[in-house]
VEXDREN-886089 format. One record per atom (N, C-alpha, C): x, y, z; residue in three letters; residue number from 0. Coordinates in Angstrom, 2 decimals. Atoms other than C-alpha are relative to their C-alpha. Example, Ala and Ser with C-alpha at 12.3 -4.5 7.8 and 13.67 -1.06 7.14 Angstrom:
<bafis>
<bafi c1="0.89" c2="-1.19" c3="0.00" guvo="ALA" lummi="0"/>
<bafi c1="12.30" c2="-4.50" c3="7.80" guvo="ALA" lummi="0"/>
<bafi c1="0.90" c2="1.20" c3="0.00" guvo="ALA" lummi="0"/>
<bafi c1="-0.82" c2="-1.19" c3="-0.06" guvo="SER" lummi="1"/>
<bafi c1="13.67" c2="-1.06" c3="7.14" guvo="SER" lummi="1"/>
<bafi c1="-0.77" c2="1.09" c3="0.73" guvo="SER" lummi="1"/>
</bafis>
This chain:
<bafis>
<bafi c1="-0.86" c2="-0.01" c3="1.19" guvo="MET" lummi="0"/>
<bafi c1="-3.35" c2="30.72" c3="27.69" guvo="MET" lummi="0"/>
<bafi c1="0.47" c2="-1.42" c3="-0.35" guvo="MET" lummi="0"/>
<bafi c1="-0.50" c2="1.35" c3="0.25" guvo="ARG" lummi="1"/>
<bafi c1="-1.99" c2="27.20" c3="28.11" guvo="ARG" lummi="1"/>
<bafi c1="-1.09" c2="-0.89" c3="-0.57" guvo="ARG" lummi="1"/>
<bafi c1="1.11" c2="0.81" c3="0.49" guvo="ARG" lummi="2"/>
<bafi c1="-5.42" c2="25.61" c3="27.57" guvo="ARG" lummi="2"/>
<bafi c1="-0.32" c2="0.31" c3="-1.45" guvo="ARG" lummi="2"/>
<bafi c1="0.32" c2="-0.36" c3="1.39" guvo="SER" lummi="3"/>
<bafi c1="-6.04" c2="27.55" c3="24.37" guvo="SER" lummi="3"/>
<bafi c1="1.08" c2="-0.52" c3="-0.94" guvo="SER" lummi="3"/>
<bafi c1="-1.08" c2="0.53" c3="0.84" guvo="ARG" lummi="4"/>
<bafi c1="-2.63" c2="26.53" c3="23.01" guvo="ARG" lummi="4"/>
<bafi c1="-0.18" c2="-1.51" c3="-0.18" guvo="ARG" lummi="4"/>
<bafi c1="0.22" c2="1.45" c3="0.10" guvo="GLU" lummi="5"/>
<bafi c1="-3.42" c2="22.88" c3="23.80" guvo="GLU" lummi="5"/>
<bafi c1="-1.17" c2="-0.30" c3="-0.93" guvo="GLU" lummi="5"/>
<bafi c1="1.15" c2="0.21" c3="0.90" guvo="ARG" lummi="6"/>
<bafi c1="-6.76" c2="23.18" c3="22.01" guvo="ARG" lummi="6"/>
<bafi c1="0.40" c2="0.20" c3="-1.45" guvo="ARG" lummi="6"/>
<bafi c1="-0.47" c2="-0.25" c3="1.37" guvo="VAL" lummi="7"/>
<bafi c1="-5.08" c2="24.63" c3="18.94" guvo="VAL" lummi="7"/>
<bafi c1="0.85" c2="-1.17" c3="-0.48" guvo="VAL" lummi="7"/>
<bafi c1="-0.85" c2="1.14" c3="0.38" guvo="VAL" lummi="8"/>
<bafi c1="-2.48" c2="21.85" c3="18.93" guvo="VAL" lummi="8"/>
<bafi c1="-0.86" c2="-1.24" c3="-0.22" guvo="VAL" lummi="8"/>
<bafi c1="0.89" c2="1.15" c3="0.19" guvo="LEU" lummi="9"/>
<bafi c1="-5.21" c2="19.23" c3="19.39" guvo="LEU" lummi="9"/>
<bafi c1="-0.74" c2="0.10" c3="-1.33" guvo="LEU" lummi="9"/>
<bafi c1="0.70" c2="-0.18" c3="1.27" guvo="ALA" lummi="10"/>
<bafi c1="-7.17" c2="20.69" c3="16.47" guvo="ALA" lummi="10"/>
<bafi c1="0.94" c2="-0.27" c3="-1.18" guvo="ALA" lummi="10"/>
<bafi c1="-0.95" c2="0.21" c3="1.08" guvo="LEU" lummi="11"/>
<bafi c1="-4.05" c2="20.69" c3="14.29" guvo="LEU" lummi="11"/>
<bafi c1="0.42" c2="-1.47" c3="-0.10" guvo="LEU" lummi="11"/>
<bafi c1="-0.29" c2="1.45" c3="0.03" guvo="VAL" lummi="12"/>
<bafi c1="-3.23" c2="17.09" c3="15.29" guvo="VAL" lummi="12"/>
<bafi c1="-1.15" c2="-0.72" c3="-0.71" guvo="VAL" lummi="12"/>
<bafi c1="1.17" c2="0.65" c3="0.62" guvo="LEU" lummi="13"/>
<bafi c1="-6.77" c2="16.05" c3="14.32" guvo="LEU" lummi="13"/>
<bafi c1="-0.08" c2="0.30" c3="-1.50" guvo="LEU" lummi="13"/>
<bafi c1="0.00" c2="-0.35" c3="1.43" guvo="ILE" lummi="14"/>
<bafi c1="-6.56" c2="17.94" c3="11.01" guvo="ILE" lummi="14"/>
<bafi c1="1.05" c2="-0.82" c3="-0.74" guvo="ILE" lummi="14"/>
<bafi c1="-1.05" c2="0.79" c3="0.65" guvo="ASN" lummi="15"/>
<bafi c1="-3.27" c2="16.20" c3="10.20" guvo="ASN" lummi="15"/>
<bafi c1="-0.38" c2="-1.48" c3="-0.08" guvo="ASN" lummi="15"/>
<bafi c1="0.47" c2="1.38" c3="0.05" guvo="VAL" lummi="16"/>
<bafi c1="-4.79" c2="12.82" c3="11.08" guvo="VAL" lummi="16"/>
<bafi c1="-1.04" c2="-0.17" c3="-1.10" guvo="VAL" lummi="16"/>
<bafi c1="1.02" c2="0.05" c3="1.06" guvo="ILE" lummi="17"/>
<bafi c1="-7.76" c2="13.56" c3="8.82" guvo="ILE" lummi="17"/>
<bafi c1="0.66" c2="0.06" c3="-1.38" guvo="ILE" lummi="17"/>
<bafi c1="-0.72" c2="-0.07" c3="1.27" guvo="LEU" lummi="18"/>
<bafi c1="-5.35" c2="14.52" c3="6.02" guvo="LEU" lummi="18"/>
<bafi c1="0.62" c2="-1.36" c3="-0.35" guvo="LEU" lummi="18"/>
<bafi c1="-0.57" c2="1.33" c3="0.24" guvo="GLN" lummi="19"/>
<bafi c1="-3.63" c2="11.13" c3="6.42" guvo="GLN" lummi="19"/>
<bafi c1="-1.07" c2="-0.99" c3="-0.43" guvo="GLN" lummi="19"/>
<bafi c1="1.10" c2="0.91" c3="0.35" guvo="ILE" lummi="20"/>
<bafi c1="-6.94" c2="9.29" c3="6.29" guvo="ILE" lummi="20"/>
<bafi c1="-0.50" c2="0.29" c3="-1.41" guvo="ILE" lummi="20"/>
<bafi c1="0.45" c2="-0.38" c3="1.35" guvo="VAL" lummi="21"/>
<bafi c1="-8.05" c2="11.23" c3="3.20" guvo="VAL" lummi="21"/>
<bafi c1="1.02" c2="-0.45" c3="-1.03" guvo="VAL" lummi="21"/>
<bafi c1="-1.03" c2="0.44" c3="0.94" guvo="ASP" lummi="22"/>
<bafi c1="-4.72" c2="10.53" c3="1.51" guvo="ASP" lummi="22"/>
<bafi c1="-0.04" c2="-1.50" c3="-0.19" guvo="ASP" lummi="22"/>
<bafi c1="0.09" c2="1.45" c3="0.12" guvo="GLY" lummi="23"/>
<bafi c1="-5.03" c2="6.83" c3="2.27" guvo="GLY" lummi="23"/>
<bafi c1="-1.18" c2="-0.43" c3="-0.85" guvo="GLY" lummi="23"/>
<bafi c1="1.20" c2="0.32" c3="0.78" guvo="ALA" lummi="24"/>
<bafi c1="-8.56" c2="6.71" c3="0.88" guvo="ALA" lummi="24"/>
<bafi c1="0.19" c2="0.37" c3="-1.47" guvo="ALA" lummi="24"/>
<bafi c1="-0.22" c2="-0.43" c3="1.38" guvo="MET" lummi="25"/>
<bafi c1="-7.56" c2="8.68" c3="-2.22" guvo="MET" lummi="25"/>
<bafi c1="1.02" c2="-0.89" c3="-0.69" guvo="MET" lummi="25"/>
<bafi c1="-1.00" c2="0.92" c3="0.58" guvo="THR" lummi="26"/>
<bafi c1="-4.51" c2="6.47" c3="-2.77" guvo="THR" lummi="26"/>
<bafi c1="-0.67" c2="-1.29" c3="-0.42" guvo="THR" lummi="26"/>
<bafi c1="0.69" c2="1.25" c3="0.31" guvo="PHE" lummi="27"/>
<bafi c1="-6.66" c2="3.38" c3="-2.61" guvo="PHE" lummi="27"/>
<bafi c1="-0.96" c2="0.18" c3="-1.17" guvo="PHE" lummi="27"/>
<bafi c1="1.00" c2="-0.23" c3="1.05" guvo="ALA" lummi="28"/>
<bafi c1="-9.36" c2="4.91" c3="-4.85" guvo="ALA" lummi="28"/>
<bafi c1="0.63" c2="0.22" c3="-1.37" guvo="ALA" lummi="28"/>
<bafi c1="-0.62" c2="-0.33" c3="1.28" guvo="VAL" lummi="29"/>
<bafi c1="-6.90" c2="5.98" c3="-7.54" guvo="VAL" lummi="29"/>
<bafi c1="0.95" c2="-1.10" c3="-0.47" guvo="VAL" lummi="29"/>
<bafi c1="-0.99" c2="1.00" c3="0.39" guvo="VAL" lummi="30"/>
<bafi c1="-4.22" c2="3.28" c3="-7.48" guvo="VAL" lummi="30"/>
<bafi c1="-0.66" c2="-1.35" c3="-0.29" guvo="VAL" lummi="30"/>
<bafi c1="0.65" c2="1.32" c3="0.16" guvo="ARG" lummi="31"/>
<bafi c1="-6.53" c2="0.25" c3="-7.14" guvo="ARG" lummi="31"/>
<bafi c1="-0.56" c2="-0.21" c3="-1.41" guvo="ARG" lummi="31"/>
<bafi c1="0.52" c2="0.23" c3="1.35" guvo="PRO" lummi="32"/>
<bafi c1="-8.39" c2="0.75" c3="-10.44" guvo="PRO" lummi="32"/>
<bafi c1="1.01" c2="0.32" c3="-1.10" guvo="PRO" lummi="32"/>
<bafi c1="-1.03" c2="-0.27" c3="0.99" guvo="GLY" lummi="33"/>
<bafi c1="-5.15" c2="1.77" c3="-12.17" guvo="GLY" lummi="33"/>
<bafi c1="-0.09" c2="1.38" c3="-0.63" guvo="GLY" lummi="33"/>
<bafi c1="0.10" c2="-1.36" c3="0.54" guvo="LEU" lummi="34"/>
<bafi c1="-6.03" c2="5.44" c3="-12.70" guvo="LEU" lummi="34"/>
<bafi c1="1.30" c2="0.77" c3="0.13" guvo="LEU" lummi="34"/>
<bafi c1="-1.29" c2="-0.65" c3="-0.22" guvo="ALA" lummi="35"/>
<bafi c1="-2.62" c2="6.49" c3="-11.38" guvo="ALA" lummi="35"/>
<bafi c1="0.90" c2="-0.96" c3="0.77" guvo="ALA" lummi="35"/>
<bafi c1="-0.98" c2="0.78" c3="-0.75" guvo="GLU" lummi="36"/>
<bafi c1="0.54" c2="5.09" c3="-9.80" guvo="GLU" lummi="36"/>
<bafi c1="0.35" c2="0.74" c3="1.28" guvo="GLU" lummi="36"/>
<bafi c1="-0.55" c2="-0.61" c3="-1.21" guvo="GLU" lummi="37"/>
<bafi c1="1.85" c2="5.69" c3="-6.31" guvo="GLU" lummi="37"/>
<bafi c1="1.32" c2="0.65" c3="-0.39" guvo="GLU" lummi="37"/>
<bafi c1="-1.20" c2="-0.72" c3="0.40" guvo="LEU" lummi="38"/>
<bafi c1="4.56" c2="8.32" c3="-6.74" guvo="LEU" lummi="38"/>
<bafi c1="1.18" c2="-0.25" c3="0.92" guvo="LEU" lummi="38"/>
<bafi c1="-1.08" c2="0.27" c3="-0.95" guvo="ASN" lummi="39"/>
<bafi c1="6.58" c2="7.44" c3="-3.64" guvo="ASN" lummi="39"/>
<bafi c1="0.61" c2="-1.35" c3="-0.36" guvo="ASN" lummi="39"/>
<bafi c1="-0.59" c2="1.27" c3="0.45" guvo="PRO" lummi="40"/>
<bafi c1="9.06" c2="4.79" c3="-4.85" guvo="PRO" lummi="40"/>
<bafi c1="0.09" c2="-1.04" c3="1.11" guvo="PRO" lummi="40"/>
<bafi c1="-0.07" c2="0.96" c3="-1.10" guvo="LEU" lummi="41"/>
<bafi c1="9.44" c2="3.20" c3="-1.41" guvo="LEU" lummi="41"/>
<bafi c1="-1.36" c2="-0.63" c3="0.24" guvo="LEU" lummi="41"/>
<bafi c1="1.36" c2="0.52" c3="-0.19" guvo="VAL" lummi="42"/>
<bafi c1="5.68" c2="2.87" c3="-0.93" guvo="VAL" lummi="42"/>
<bafi c1="-0.41" c2="-0.86" c3="-1.18" guvo="VAL" lummi="42"/>
<bafi c1="0.33" c2="0.79" c3="1.20" guvo="ARG" lummi="43"/>
<bafi c1="5.31" c2="1.64" c3="-4.52" guvo="ARG" lummi="43"/>
<bafi c1="0.65" c2="-1.38" c3="0.07" guvo="ARG" lummi="43"/>
<bafi c1="-0.69" c2="1.29" c3="-0.11" guvo="ALA" lummi="44"/>
<bafi c1="7.89" c2="-1.10" c3="-3.86" guvo="ALA" lummi="44"/>
<bafi c1="-0.68" c2="-0.89" c3="1.04" guvo="ALA" lummi="44"/>
<bafi c1="0.69" c2="0.78" c3="-1.03" guvo="VAL" lummi="45"/>
<bafi c1="6.11" c2="-2.19" c3="-0.67" guvo="VAL" lummi="45"/>
<bafi c1="-1.35" c2="-0.48" c3="-0.51" guvo="VAL" lummi="45"/>
<bafi c1="1.28" c2="0.41" c3="0.59" guvo="ILE" lummi="46"/>
<bafi c1="2.78" c2="-2.25" c3="-2.53" guvo="ILE" lummi="46"/>
<bafi c1="0.22" c2="-1.24" c3="-0.87" guvo="ILE" lummi="46"/>
<bafi c1="-0.30" c2="1.15" c3="0.84" guvo="GLY" lummi="47"/>
<bafi c1="4.41" c2="-4.66" c3="-5.00" guvo="GLY" lummi="47"/>
<bafi c1="0.19" c2="-1.28" c3="0.79" guvo="GLY" lummi="47"/>
<bafi c1="-0.26" c2="1.18" c3="-0.83" guvo="HIS" lummi="48"/>
<bafi c1="5.35" c2="-7.01" c3="-2.15" guvo="HIS" lummi="48"/>
<bafi c1="-1.17" c2="-0.38" c3="0.90" guvo="HIS" lummi="48"/>
<bafi c1="1.01" c2="0.26" c3="-1.04" guvo="CYS" lummi="49"/>
<bafi c1="2.49" c2="-6.64" c3="0.33" guvo="CYS" lummi="49"/>
<bafi c1="-1.43" c2="0.28" c3="-0.43" guvo="CYS" lummi="49"/>
<bafi c1="1.34" c2="-0.36" c3="0.45" guvo="GLY" lummi="50"/>
<bafi c1="-0.45" c2="-5.37" c3="-1.69" guvo="GLY" lummi="50"/>
<bafi c1="-0.37" c2="1.43" c3="0.40" guvo="GLY" lummi="50"/>
<bafi c1="0.38" c2="-1.40" c3="-0.19" guvo="LEU" lummi="51"/>
<bafi c1="-2.15" c2="-2.01" c3="-1.80" guvo="LEU" lummi="51"/>
<bafi c1="-0.65" c2="0.26" c3="1.35" guvo="LEU" lummi="51"/>
<bafi c1="0.74" c2="-0.25" c3="-1.24" guvo="GLY" lummi="52"/>
<bafi c1="-4.53" c2="-2.31" c3="1.14" guvo="GLY" lummi="52"/>
<bafi c1="0.87" c2="-0.05" c3="1.24" guvo="GLY" lummi="52"/>
<bafi c1="-0.87" c2="0.15" c3="-1.17" guvo="ALA" lummi="53"/>
<bafi c1="-2.00" c2="-3.56" c3="3.67" guvo="ALA" lummi="53"/>
<bafi c1="1.03" c2="1.11" c3="0.07" guvo="ALA" lummi="53"/>
<bafi c1="-1.01" c2="-1.04" c3="0.02" guvo="THR" lummi="54"/>
<bafi c1="0.61" c2="-1.06" c3="2.59" guvo="THR" lummi="54"/>
<bafi c1="-0.57" c2="1.35" c3="0.39" guvo="THR" lummi="54"/>
<bafi c1="0.61" c2="-1.29" c3="-0.32" guvo="VAL" lummi="55"/>
<bafi c1="-1.71" c2="1.93" c3="2.73" guvo="VAL" lummi="55"/>
<bafi c1="-0.34" c2="0.06" c3="1.49" guvo="VAL" lummi="55"/>
<bafi c1="0.36" c2="0.02" c3="-1.43" guvo="CYS" lummi="56"/>
<bafi c1="-2.96" c2="0.91" c3="6.19" guvo="CYS" lummi="56"/>
<bafi c1="1.23" c2="0.18" c3="0.88" guvo="CYS" lummi="56"/>
<bafi c1="-1.20" c2="-0.08" c3="-0.83" guvo="VAL" lummi="57"/>
<bafi c1="0.52" c2="0.42" c3="7.63" guvo="VAL" lummi="57"/>
<bafi c1="0.67" c2="1.36" c3="-0.12" guvo="VAL" lummi="57"/>
<bafi c1="-0.65" c2="-1.30" c3="0.20" guvo="VAL" lummi="58"/>
<bafi c1="1.97" c2="3.59" c3="6.10" guvo="VAL" lummi="58"/>
<bafi c1="-0.79" c2="1.11" c3="0.68" guvo="VAL" lummi="58"/>
<bafi c1="0.83" c2="-1.05" c3="-0.62" guvo="LYS" lummi="59"/>
<bafi c1="-0.96" c2="5.72" c3="7.27" guvo="LYS" lummi="59"/>
<bafi c1="0.00" c2="-0.12" c3="1.52" guvo="LYS" lummi="59"/>
<bafi c1="-0.08" c2="0.17" c3="-1.46" guvo="LEU" lummi="60"/>
<bafi c1="-0.92" c2="4.22" c3="10.78" guvo="LEU" lummi="60"/>
<bafi c1="1.34" c2="0.49" c3="0.53" guvo="LEU" lummi="60"/>
<bafi c1="-1.32" c2="-0.49" c3="-0.39" guvo="PHE" lummi="61"/>
<bafi c1="2.81" c2="4.94" c3="10.96" guvo="PHE" lummi="61"/>
<bafi c1="0.02" c2="1.53" c3="0.00" guvo="PHE" lummi="61"/>
<bafi c1="0.04" c2="-1.47" c3="0.08" guvo="ALA" lummi="62"/>
<bafi c1="2.26" c2="8.55" c3="9.83" guvo="ALA" lummi="62"/>
<bafi c1="-0.84" c2="0.60" c3="1.12" guvo="ALA" lummi="62"/>
<bafi c1="0.86" c2="-0.49" c3="-1.09" guvo="ILE" lummi="63"/>
<bafi c1="-0.57" c2="9.02" c3="12.33" guvo="ILE" lummi="63"/>
<bafi c1="0.72" c2="-0.16" c3="1.34" guvo="ILE" lummi="63"/>
<bafi c1="-0.79" c2="0.18" c3="-1.22" guvo="GLY" lummi="64"/>
<bafi c1="1.68" c2="7.61" c3="15.05" guvo="GLY" lummi="64"/>
<bafi c1="1.05" c2="1.09" c3="0.16" guvo="GLY" lummi="64"/>
<bafi c1="-0.98" c2="-1.08" c3="-0.06" guvo="LEU" lummi="65"/>
<bafi c1="4.36" c2="10.15" c3="14.17" guvo="LEU" lummi="65"/>
<bafi c1="-0.66" c2="1.33" c3="0.35" guvo="LEU" lummi="65"/>
<bafi c1="0.73" c2="-1.23" c3="-0.34" guvo="ILE" lummi="66"/>
<bafi c1="1.80" c2="12.95" c3="14.31" guvo="ILE" lummi="66"/>
<bafi c1="-0.34" c2="-0.01" c3="1.49" guvo="ILE" lummi="66"/>
<bafi c1="0.33" c2="0.11" c3="-1.41" guvo="GLY" lummi="67"/>
<bafi c1="0.75" c2="11.67" c3="17.73" guvo="GLY" lummi="67"/>
<bafi c1="1.17" c2="0.29" c3="0.92" guvo="GLY" lummi="67"/>
<bafi c1="-1.18" c2="-0.30" c3="-0.81" guvo="LEU" lummi="68"/>
<bafi c1="4.32" c2="12.11" c3="18.96" guvo="LEU" lummi="68"/>
<bafi c1="0.12" c2="1.49" c3="0.32" guvo="LEU" lummi="68"/>
<bafi c1="-0.03" c2="-1.44" c3="-0.26" guvo="VAL" lummi="69"/>
<bafi c1="3.76" c2="15.87" c3="18.81" guvo="VAL" lummi="69"/>
<bafi c1="-0.81" c2="0.35" c3="1.24" guvo="VAL" lummi="69"/>
<bafi c1="0.88" c2="-0.32" c3="-1.12" guvo="TRP" lummi="70"/>
<bafi c1="1.07" c2="15.73" c3="21.50" guvo="TRP" lummi="70"/>
<bafi c1="0.76" c2="0.24" c3="1.32" guvo="TRP" lummi="70"/>
<bafi c1="-0.73" c2="-0.29" c3="-1.24" guvo="PRO" lummi="71"/>
<bafi c1="3.54" c2="15.43" c3="24.41" guvo="PRO" lummi="71"/>
<bafi c1="0.75" c2="1.34" c3="-0.04" guvo="PRO" lummi="71"/>
<bafi c1="-0.69" c2="-1.29" c3="0.16" guvo="LEU" lummi="72"/>
<bafi c1="5.22" c2="18.58" c3="23.03" guvo="LEU" lummi="72"/>
<bafi c1="-0.98" c2="1.15" c3="-0.16" guvo="LEU" lummi="72"/>
<bafi c1="1.06" c2="-0.97" c3="0.27" guvo="ARG" lummi="73"/>
<bafi c1="1.91" c2="20.49" c3="22.90" guvo="ARG" lummi="73"/>
<bafi c1="0.22" c2="1.34" c3="0.69" guvo="ARG" lummi="73"/>
<bafi c1="-0.22" c2="-1.26" c3="-0.72" guvo="ARG" lummi="74"/>
<bafi c1="3.11" c2="23.12" c3="25.38" guvo="ARG" lummi="74"/>
<bafi c1="1.14" c2="0.81" c3="-0.61" guvo="ARG" lummi="74"/>
<bafi c1="-1.07" c2="-0.72" c3="0.69" guvo="SER" lummi="75"/>
<bafi c1="6.04" c2="24.05" c3="23.15" guvo="SER" lummi="75"/>
<bafi c1="-0.59" c2="1.03" c3="-0.94" guvo="SER" lummi="75"/>
<bafi c1="0.48" c2="-1.05" c3="0.92" guvo="SER" lummi="76"/>
<bafi c1="5.64" c2="27.27" c3="21.21" guvo="SER" lummi="76"/>
<bafi c1="0.18" c2="-0.40" c3="-1.46" guvo="SER" lummi="76"/>
<bafi c1="-0.23" c2="0.45" c3="1.38" guvo="LEU" lummi="77"/>
<bafi c1="6.80" c2="25.38" c3="18.11" guvo="LEU" lummi="77"/>
<bafi c1="-0.99" c2="-1.06" c3="-0.47" guvo="LEU" lummi="77"/>
<bafi c1="0.89" c2="1.11" c3="0.36" guvo="ALA" lummi="78"/>
<bafi c1="4.15" c2="22.62" c3="18.19" guvo="ALA" lummi="78"/>
<bafi c1="-1.05" c2="0.44" c3="-1.02" guvo="ALA" lummi="78"/>
<bafi c1="1.06" c2="-0.44" c3="0.91" guvo="ALA" lummi="79"/>
<bafi c1="1.31" c2="24.57" c3="16.55" guvo="ALA" lummi="79"/>
<bafi c1="0.54" c2="0.43" c3="-1.36" guvo="ALA" lummi="79"/>
<bafi c1="-0.52" c2="-0.36" c3="1.33" guvo="PRO" lummi="80"/>
<bafi c1="3.43" c2="26.20" c3="13.81" guvo="PRO" lummi="80"/>
<bafi c1="0.52" c2="-1.20" c3="-0.79" guvo="PRO" lummi="80"/>
<bafi c1="-0.51" c2="1.19" c3="0.70" guvo="ALA" lummi="81"/>
<bafi c1="5.07" c2="22.85" c3="13.00" guvo="ALA" lummi="81"/>
<bafi c1="-1.15" c2="-0.81" c3="-0.58" guvo="ALA" lummi="81"/>
<bafi c1="1.16" c2="0.76" c3="0.49" guvo="LEU" lummi="82"/>
<bafi c1="1.71" c2="21.07" c3="12.71" guvo="LEU" lummi="82"/>
<bafi c1="-0.72" c2="0.75" c3="-1.12" guvo="LEU" lummi="82"/>
<bafi c1="0.62" c2="-0.79" c3="1.05" guvo="LEU" lummi="83"/>
<bafi c1="0.29" c2="23.93" c3="10.65" guvo="LEU" lummi="83"/>
<bafi c1="0.79" c2="-0.11" c3="-1.30" guvo="LEU" lummi="83"/>
<bafi c1="-0.85" c2="0.12" c3="1.18" guvo="PHE" lummi="84"/>
<bafi c1="3.24" c2="23.80" c3="8.27" guvo="PHE" lummi="84"/>
<bafi c1="-0.13" c2="-1.39" c3="-0.63" guvo="PHE" lummi="84"/>
<bafi c1="0.10" c2="1.38" c3="0.52" guvo="ILE" lummi="85"/>
<bafi c1="3.06" c2="20.00" c3="7.96" guvo="ILE" lummi="85"/>
<bafi c1="-1.34" c2="-0.22" c3="-0.69" guvo="ILE" lummi="85"/>
<bafi c1="1.33" c2="0.16" c3="0.59" guvo="GLY" lummi="86"/>
<bafi c1="-0.68" c2="20.09" c3="7.29" guvo="GLY" lummi="86"/>
<bafi c1="-0.14" c2="0.74" c3="-1.32" guvo="GLY" lummi="86"/>
<bafi c1="0.10" c2="-0.79" c3="1.23" guvo="ALA" lummi="87"/>
<bafi c1="-0.44" c2="22.86" c3="4.70" guvo="ALA" lummi="87"/>
<bafi c1="0.86" c2="-0.61" c3="-1.11" guvo="ALA" lummi="87"/>
<bafi c1="-0.90" c2="0.63" c3="0.97" guvo="PHE" lummi="88"/>
<bafi c1="2.54" c2="21.25" c3="2.96" guvo="PHE" lummi="88"/>
<bafi c1="-0.61" c2="-1.28" c3="-0.54" guvo="PHE" lummi="88"/>
<bafi c1="0.58" c2="1.27" c3="0.39" guvo="TYR" lummi="89"/>
<bafi c1="0.82" c2="17.88" c3="2.92" guvo="TYR" lummi="89"/>
<bafi c1="-1.21" c2="0.20" c3="-0.90" guvo="TYR" lummi="89"/>
<bafi c1="1.19" c2="-0.27" c3="0.81" guvo="ALA" lummi="90"/>
<bafi c1="-2.42" c2="19.32" c3="1.56" guvo="ALA" lummi="90"/>
<bafi c1="0.38" c2="0.42" c3="-1.41" guvo="ALA" lummi="90"/>
<bafi c1="-0.39" c2="-0.52" c3="1.33" guvo="VAL" lummi="91"/>
<bafi c1="-0.63" c2="21.08" c3="-1.30" guvo="VAL" lummi="91"/>
<bafi c1="0.79" c2="-1.03" c3="-0.79" guvo="VAL" lummi="91"/>
<bafi c1="-0.91" c2="0.88" c3="0.73" guvo="VAL" lummi="92"/>
<bafi c1="2.07" c2="18.56" c3="-2.20" guvo="VAL" lummi="92"/>
<bafi c1="-0.56" c2="-1.40" c3="-0.22" guvo="VAL" lummi="92"/>
<bafi c1="0.48" c2="1.38" c3="0.11" guvo="VAL" lummi="93"/>
<bafi c1="0.22" c2="15.29" c3="-1.60" guvo="VAL" lummi="93"/>
<bafi c1="-1.44" c2="-0.07" c3="-0.47" guvo="VAL" lummi="93"/>
<bafi c1="1.43" c2="0.14" c3="0.34" guvo="LEU" lummi="94"/>
<bafi c1="-3.52" c2="15.83" c3="-1.78" guvo="LEU" lummi="94"/>
<bafi c1="-0.41" c2="0.70" c3="-1.29" guvo="LEU" lummi="94"/>
<bafi c1="0.37" c2="-0.69" c3="1.25" guvo="MET" lummi="95"/>
<bafi c1="-3.67" c2="18.30" c3="-4.66" guvo="MET" lummi="95"/>
<bafi c1="0.24" c2="-0.88" c3="-1.23" guvo="MET" lummi="95"/>
<bafi c1="-0.15" c2="0.89" c3="1.17" guvo="PRO" lummi="96"/>
<bafi c1="-2.13" c2="15.83" c3="-7.16" guvo="PRO" lummi="96"/>
<bafi c1="-1.06" c2="-1.11" c3="-0.04" guvo="PRO" lummi="96"/>
<bafi c1="1.03" c2="1.02" c3="0.00" guvo="TRP" lummi="97"/>
<bafi c1="-4.60" c2="13.14" c3="-6.03" guvo="TRP" lummi="97"/>
<bafi c1="-1.34" c2="0.59" c3="-0.44" guvo="TRP" lummi="97"/>
<bafi c1="1.25" c2="-0.65" c3="0.39" guvo="ALA" lummi="98"/>
<bafi c1="-7.50" c2="15.57" c3="-6.39" guvo="ALA" lummi="98"/>
<bafi c1="0.00" c2="0.26" c3="-1.50" guvo="ALA" lummi="98"/>
<bafi c1="-0.12" c2="-0.24" c3="1.44" guvo="THR" lummi="99"/>
<bafi c1="-6.25" c2="16.48" c3="-9.86" guvo="THR" lummi="99"/>
<bafi c1="-0.18" c2="-1.30" c3="-0.78" guvo="THR" lummi="99"/>
<bafi c1="0.12" c2="1.29" c3="0.68" guvo="ALA" lummi="100"/>
<bafi c1="-5.95" c2="12.81" c3="-10.82" guvo="ALA" lummi="100"/>
<bafi c1="-1.46" c2="-0.49" c3="0.02" guvo="ALA" lummi="100"/>
<bafi c1="1.41" c2="0.42" c3="-0.09" guvo="LEU" lummi="101"/>
<bafi c1="-9.50" c2="12.12" c3="-9.61" guvo="LEU" lummi="101"/>
<bafi c1="-0.90" c2="0.85" c3="-0.90" guvo="LEU" lummi="101"/>
<bafi c1="0.83" c2="-0.91" c3="0.80" guvo="ALA" lummi="102"/>
<bafi c1="-10.91" c2="15.16" c3="-11.42" guvo="ALA" lummi="102"/>
<bafi c1="0.23" c2="-0.19" c3="-1.50" guvo="ALA" lummi="102"/>
<bafi c1="-0.36" c2="0.07" c3="1.40" guvo="GLY" lummi="103"/>
<bafi c1="-9.09" c2="14.49" c3="-14.66" guvo="GLY" lummi="103"/>
<bafi c1="-0.37" c2="-1.26" c3="-0.65" guvo="GLY" lummi="103"/>
</bafis>
């Protein structure tokens, strides 16, 4: 039982990392040519000071680091539901607008 829970948590960690990478790539692909603006005002301000590439890399590495903090808690019964919620929320709230901007 414990091994299967760890595998589920590992899969969800990897899915969340992939979502971060996809978001970073989509941000770069859409913001760089001016097709859309970054909606997060804090990230937009940092882009103005440090540039798009550096900002996207640092923000995504930070987010992936935070996701990695869940791994030590993998035996908790809340780890998998939390990662599932974060991944689903992120996919709907963050990636869907980028997909819409790319399609439109």
